[in-house]
DODOVEX-396383 format. One line per field, with one value per atom (N, C-alpha, C, O, CB): residue number from 1; residue in one letter; atom name; x, y, z. Coordinates in steps of 0.2 Angstrom, whole numbers, plus 2048, in hexadecimal, padded with zeros to 3 digits. Glycine has a CB too. Example, Ala and Ser with C-alpha at 12.3 -4.5 7.8 and 13.67 -1.06 7.14 Angstrom:
pos = (1:1:1:1:1:2:2:2:2:2)
code = (A:A:A:A:A:S:S:S:S:S)
site = (N:CA:C:O:CB:N:CA:C:O:CB)
c1 = (842:83E:842:847:839:840:844:840:843:846)
c2 = (7E4:7EA:7F0:7EF:7EA:7F5:7FB:800:806:7FD)
c3 = (827:827:827:82A:82D:823:824:827:828:81D)
end
This chain:
pos = (1:1:1:1:1:2:2:2:2:2:3:3:3:3:3:4:4:4:4:4:5:5:5:5:5:6:6:6:6:6:7:7:7:7:7:8:8:8:8:8:9:9:9:9:9:10:10:10:10:10:11:11:11:11:11:12:12:12:12:12:13:13:13:13:13:14:14:14:14:14:15:15:15:15:15:16:16:16:16:16:17:17:17:17:17:18:18:18:18:18:19:19:19:19:19:20:20:20:20:20:21:21:21:21:21:22:22:22:22:22:23:23:23:23:23:24:24:24:24:24:25:25:25:25:25:26:26:26:26:26:27:27:27:27:27:28:28:28:28:28:29:29:29:29:29:30:30:30:30:30:31:31:31:31:31:32:32:32:32:32:33:33:33:33:33:34:34:34:34:34:35:35:35:35:35:36:36:36:36:36:37:37:37:37:37:38:38:38:38:38:39:39:39:39:39:40:40:40:40:40:41:41:41:41:41:42:42:42:42:42:43:43:43:43:43:44:44:44:44:44:45:45:45:45:45:46:46:46:46:46:47:47:47:47:47:48:48:48:48:48:49:49:49:49:49:50:50:50:50:50:51:51:51:51:51:52:52:52:52:52:53:53:53:53:53:54:54:54:54:54:55:55:55:55:55:56:56:56:56:56:57:57:57:57:57:58:58:58:58:58:59:59:59:59:59:60:60:60:60:60:61:61:61:61:61:62:62:62:62:62:63:63:63:63:63:64:64:64:64:64:65:65:65:65:65:66:66:66:66:66:67:67:67:67:67:68:68:68:68:68:69:69:69:69:69:70:70:70:70:70:71:71:71:71:71:72:72:72:72:72:73:73:73:73:73:74:74:74:74:74:75:75:75:75:75:76:76:76:76:76)
code = (M:M:M:M:M:A:A:A:A:A:L:L:L:L:L:G:G:G:G:G:E:E:E:E:E:A:A:A:A:A:D:D:D:D:D:T:T:T:T:T:T:T:T:T:T:M:M:M:M:M:R:R:R:R:R:Q:Q:Q:Q:Q:R:R:R:R:R:R:R:R:R:R:Q:Q:Q:Q:Q:L:L:L:L:L:G:G:G:G:G:E:E:E:E:E:Q:Q:Q:Q:Q:A:A:A:A:A:I:I:I:I:I:A:A:A:A:A:H:H:H:H:H:A:A:A:A:A:T:T:T:T:T:R:R:R:R:R:G:G:G:G:G:E:E:E:E:E:W:W:W:W:W:E:E:E:E:E:E:E:E:E:E:A:A:A:A:A:V:V:V:V:V:E:E:E:E:E:T:T:T:T:T:N:N:N:N:N:R:R:R:R:R:Q:Q:Q:Q:Q:L:L:L:L:L:L:L:L:L:L:E:E:E:E:E:L:L:L:L:L:G:G:G:G:G:P:P:P:P:P:D:D:D:D:D:I:I:I:I:I:D:D:D:D:D:A:A:A:A:A:Y:Y:Y:Y:Y:N:N:N:N:N:R:R:R:R:R:L:L:L:L:L:G:G:G:G:G:K:K:K:K:K:A:A:A:A:A:F:F:F:F:F:A:A:A:A:A:E:E:E:E:E:L:L:L:L:L:G:G:G:G:G:Q:Q:Q:Q:Q:H:H:H:H:H:D:D:D:D:D:E:E:E:E:E:A:A:A:A:A:L:L:L:L:L:A:A:A:A:A:A:A:A:A:A:Y:Y:Y:Y:Y:E:E:E:E:E:Q:Q:Q:Q:Q:A:A:A:A:A:L:L:L:L:L:E:E:E:E:E:R:R:R:R:R:D:D:D:D:D)
site = (N:CA:C:O:CB:N:CA:C:O:CB:N:CA:C:O:CB:N:CA:C:O:CB:N:CA:C:O:CB:N:CA:C:O:CB:N:CA:C:O:CB:N:CA:C:O:CB:N:CA:C:O:CB:N:CA:C:O:CB:N:CA:C:O:CB:N:CA:C:O:CB:N:CA:C:O:CB:N:CA:C:O:CB:N:CA:C:O:CB:N:CA:C:O:CB:N:CA:C:O:CB:N:CA:C:O:CB:N:CA:C:O:CB:N:CA:C:O:CB:N:CA:C:O:CB:N:CA:C:O:CB:N:CA:C:O:CB:N:CA:C:O:CB:N:CA:C:O:CB:N:CA:C:O:CB:N:CA:C:O:CB:N:CA:C:O:CB:N:CA:C:O:CB:N:CA:C:O:CB:N:CA:C:O:CB:N:CA:C:O:CB:N:CA:C:O:CB:N:CA:C:O:CB:N:CA:C:O:CB:N:CA:C:O:CB:N:CA:C:O:CB:N:CA:C:O:CB:N:CA:C:O:CB:N:CA:C:O:CB:N:CA:C:O:CB:N:CA:C:O:CB:N:CA:C:O:CB:N:CA:C:O:CB:N:CA:C:O:CB:N:CA:C:O:CB:N:CA:C:O:CB:N:CA:C:O:CB:N:CA:C:O:CB:N:CA:C:O:CB:N:CA:C:O:CB:N:CA:C:O:CB:N:CA:C:O:CB:N:CA:C:O:CB:N:CA:C:O:CB:N:CA:C:O:CB:N:CA:C:O:CB:N:CA:C:O:CB:N:CA:C:O:CB:N:CA:C:O:CB:N:CA:C:O:CB:N:CA:C:O:CB:N:CA:C:O:CB:N:CA:C:O:CB:N:CA:C:O:CB:N:CA:C:O:CB:N:CA:C:O:CB:N:CA:C:O:CB:N:CA:C:O:CB:N:CA:C:O:CB:N:CA:C:O:CB:N:CA:C:O:CB:N:CA:C:O:CB:N:CA:C:O:CB:N:CA:C:O:CB:N:CA:C:O:CB)
c1 = (DB0:DAC:DA6:DA7:DAC:DA1:D9B:D97:D95:D96:D96:D91:D8D:D8D:D88:D8A:D86:D89:D88:D82:D8E:D94:D99:D99:D9B:D9A:D9E:D9A:D9D:DA0:D92:D8B:D8F:D93:D82:D8D:D8C:D93:D94:D8A:D97:D9C:D9F:DA1:DA1:D9D:D9C:D99:D9C:D98:D91:D8D:D8F:D8E:D89:D93:D99:D9C:D9B:D9D:D9F:DA4:DA3:DA4:DA5:D9D:D98:D96:D97:D90:D93:D92:D95:D95:D90:D97:DA2:DA4:DA8:DA9:DA5:DAA:DA3:DA3:DAD:D9E:D99:D9A:D9B:D91:D98:D9A:DA0:DA1:D9A:DA3:DAB:DAB:DA9:DB0:DAC:DA8:DA4:DA5:DA2:D9F:D9C:D9F:DA1:D93:DA0:DA5:DA9:DA6:DAD:DAE:DB2:DB0:DB1:DB5:DAA:DA3:DA3:DA1:D99:DA4:D9F:DA6:DA6:D98:DAE:DB3:DB3:DB4:DB6:DB0:DB1:DB5:DB4:DAC:DBB:DBE:DC1:DC3:DC0:DC1:DC2:DBD:DBE:DC2:DB8:DB1:DB4:DB4:DA9:DB7:DBA:DBE:DBD:DBE:DC5:DCB:DC7:DC8:DCC:DC0:DBF:DBB:DBC:DBB:DB4:DB4:DB6:DB6:DB6:DBC:DC2:DC7:DCC:DC2:DC6:DC9:DC6:DCA:DCA:DBF:DB9:DBB:DBD:DB1:DBB:DBC:DC3:DC3:DBB:DC7:DCE:DCE:DD2:DD6:DC8:DC9:DC5:DC4:DCB:DC3:DBC:DC2:DC1:DAF:DC9:DCD:DD1:DD0:DC7:DD8:DDB:DD7:DD6:DDF:DD6:DD3:DD6:DD8:DCC:DD8:DDD:DD7:DDB:DE0:DD1:DCD:DCE:DCD:DC7:DCE:DCB:DD1:DD1:DC6:DDC:DDE:DE2:DE8:DDF:DDB:DDE:DDB:DDE:DE0:DD6:DCF:DD3:DD4:DC7:DD5:DDA:DDD:DDC:DDD:DE1:DE8:DE7:DE9:DED:DE1:DDD:DDB:DDC:DD2:DD8:DD5:DDB:DDC:DCE:DE0:DE5:DEA:DEE:DEC:DE5:DEC:DE6:DE9:DF1:DE0:DDD:DDE:DDE:DD6:DDF:DDF:DE7:DEA:DDB:DEB:DF5:DF9:DFF:DF4:DF3:DF8:DFA:DF9:DF3:E00:E06:E08:E07:E0D:E0B:E0D:E07:E09:E13:E01:DFF:DFA:DF6:DFC:DFA:DF8:DFE:DFE:DF6:E04:E0B:E09:E0A:E14:E06:E06:E00:E01:E05:DFD:DF6:DF7:DF6:DF2:DF8:DFC:E00:E01:E01:E03:E09:E06:E08:E0F:E02:DFE:DF6:DF3:DFB:DF5:DF3:DF5:DF2:DED:DFF:E04:E05:E04:E08:E07:E09:E03:E06:E0B:DFC:DF8:DF4:DEE:DF6:DF8:DF3:DFC:DFD:DEE)
c2 = (81A:81F:81B:815:825:81F:81B:821:827:815:81D:821:826:82B:81A:828:82C:830:836:82A:82F:832:838:83E:828:836:838:83C:83F:830:83D:83F:845:84A:83C:843:84C:84D:853:84C:84B:84E:853:859:848:84E:852:85B:85F:84E:85A:85E:864:86A:85B:861:865:869:86F:863:867:869:870:875:866:86F:872:878:87E:86D:878:87C:883:888:87A:880:884:885:889:87E:885:886:88D:893:87F:889:892:898:89E:891:896:89A:8A0:8A6:896:89B:89F:8A6:8AB:897:8A1:8A5:8AB:8B1:89F:8A9:8AF:8B7:8BD:8AD:8B1:8B7:8BB:8C0:8B2:8B8:8BD:8C1:8C7:8BC:8BC:8C6:8CA:8CF:8C6:8CA:8CF:8D2:8D5:8CA:8CE:8D0:8D2:8D7:8D4:8CA:8C8:8C5:8BF:8C7:8C6:8C4:8BF:8B9:8C8:8C2:8BB:8B6:8B0:8BE:8B8:8B0:8AC:8A6:8B3:8AE:8B0:8A7:8A2:8B8:8A9:8A8:8A0:89B:8AF:8A5:89B:898:892:89A:89A:894:890:88B:893:893:88F:88C:88B:88D:88C:889:883:87F:88C:881:880:87B:876:886:87B:879:873:86D:87F:878:871:86C:867:876:86E:868:863:85F:869:865:85C:859:856:862:85E:858:85D:863:854:85E:862:866:86A:860:868:86E:873:877:872:873:877:87F:884:872:880:883:887:88D:880:884:888:888:888:884:887:88A:88F:891:887:891:894:89B:8A0:892:89B:89F:8A4:8A9:895:89F:89F:8A3:8A8:89B:8A2:8A8:8AE:8B3:8A7:8AC:8B5:8B8:8BE:8B2:8B4:8B9:8BB:8C0:8B6:8B6:8B9:8C0:8C4:8B1:8BF:8C6:8CA:8CF:8C7:8CB:8D0:8D2:8D7:8CF:8CD:8D2:8D3:8D4:8CD:8D3:8D5:8CE:8CD:8DF:8CB:8C4:8BF:8B9:8BF:8C4:8C0:8B9:8B4:8C5:8BA:8B5:8AC:8A7:8B8:8AD:8A7:8A8:8A3:8A4:8AD:8AD:8AA:8A7:8B7:8AA:8A4:89F:899:8A5:89F:897:893:88C:896:895:895:892:88C:89C:896:897:890:88D:89C:890:888:883:87E:887:883:87D:87C:877:881:881:87C:87B:877:87D:880:87D:877:873:880:876:86E:86A:865:86E:868:865:865:862:864:868:869:868:868:875)
c3 = (30B:30B:30A:309:306:30C:308:305:307:30E:300:2F8:2FD:2F9:2F2:302:306:308:309:30A:30A:30D:306:305:310:304:2FD:2F8:2F3:2F9:2F9:2F7:2FB:2F9:2F9:300:307:306:307:312:305:306:2FE:2FE:309:2F9:2F3:2F2:2EF:2F0:2F5:2F7:2FB:2FA:2F9:304:304:302:303:303:2FE:2FB:2FA:2FE:2F5:2F2:2EC:2F2:2F0:2E9:2F8:2FB:2FC:2FA:2FE:300:302:2FD:2FF:305:2F7:2F3:2F0:2F0:2ED:2EE:2ED:2F1:2EE:2F0:2F8:2FD:2FD:2FD:301:2FF:2FB:2F6:2F6:2F5:2F1:2EA:2ED:2EC:2E5:2F1:2F1:2F7:2F8:2F4:2FA:301:2FB:2F9:309:2F8:2F3:2F1:2F1:2ED:2ED:2E8:2EB:2E9:2E6:2F1:2F6:2FA:2FF:2FC:2F6:2FB:302:304:2F8:306:30B:30B:30B:30E:30C:30C:312:311:30A:31A:31E:31F:320:324:31E:31A:315:315:315:311:30B:30C:30A:30B:311:317:318:316:320:31E:322:31F:320:329:318:314:314:317:311:30B:30C:30D:309:30B:313:317:319:31A:31A:31B:31E:317:31A:320:312:30E:30C:30B:30C:30E:30D:313:314:30D:319:31C:31E:323:320:316:312:30A:305:30C:30D:306:303:305:2FE:2FD:2FC:2F8:2FD:2FA:2F4:2EE:2EC:2F0:2EF:2E5:2E1:2E1:2E2:2D6:2E1:2DF:2E6:2E7:2DD:2E8:2F3:2F3:2EC:2FD:2F5:2F5:2F0:2F0:2F8:2E9:2E7:2E9:2E7:2E2:2EA:2EE:2F7:2FA:2F0:2F8:2FF:2FE:302:301:2F9:2F7:2F6:2F8:2F1:2F0:2EC:2F5:2F6:2E4:2FA:300:305:308:305:304:309:306:309:30C:2FF:2FC:2FE:302:2F2:2FD:2FC:305:307:2F8:309:311:311:317:31B:30B:30E:313:315:316:312:316:312:311:31B:30F:309:30A:306:309:310:30F:312:314:312:311:311:30B:309:318:308:2FF:2FD:2F8:2FB:2FF:2F9:2FC:2F8:2FA:303:305:302:303:30C:2FF:2FE:2F6:2F5:2FF:2F2:2ED:2E9:2E4:2EF:2EF:2EF:2F0:2ED:2F5:2F4:2F7:2F0:2F1:301:2EB:2E5:2DF:2DB:2E3:2DE:2DB:2DC:2D7:2DC:2E1:2E4:2E2:2DF:2EE:2E2:2DE:2DA:2D9:2E1:2D6:2CE:2CB:2C5:2CD)
end
């Protein structure tokens, strides 16, 4: 990956992380799930898996929450 691409990816990751946090802060759990999934498409991210677990838990999707938390633990 070229340096410019790495900078762009880092910027995307930061922006998506900020968006995911904002959605969660406003209780927009479906949007938080989608944003964290977009972030994870860019590569593994422990914080995104944790946020995804929280969003799924808030939506009552406990199996998905557990799977997301397990992904975070595997990478920590």
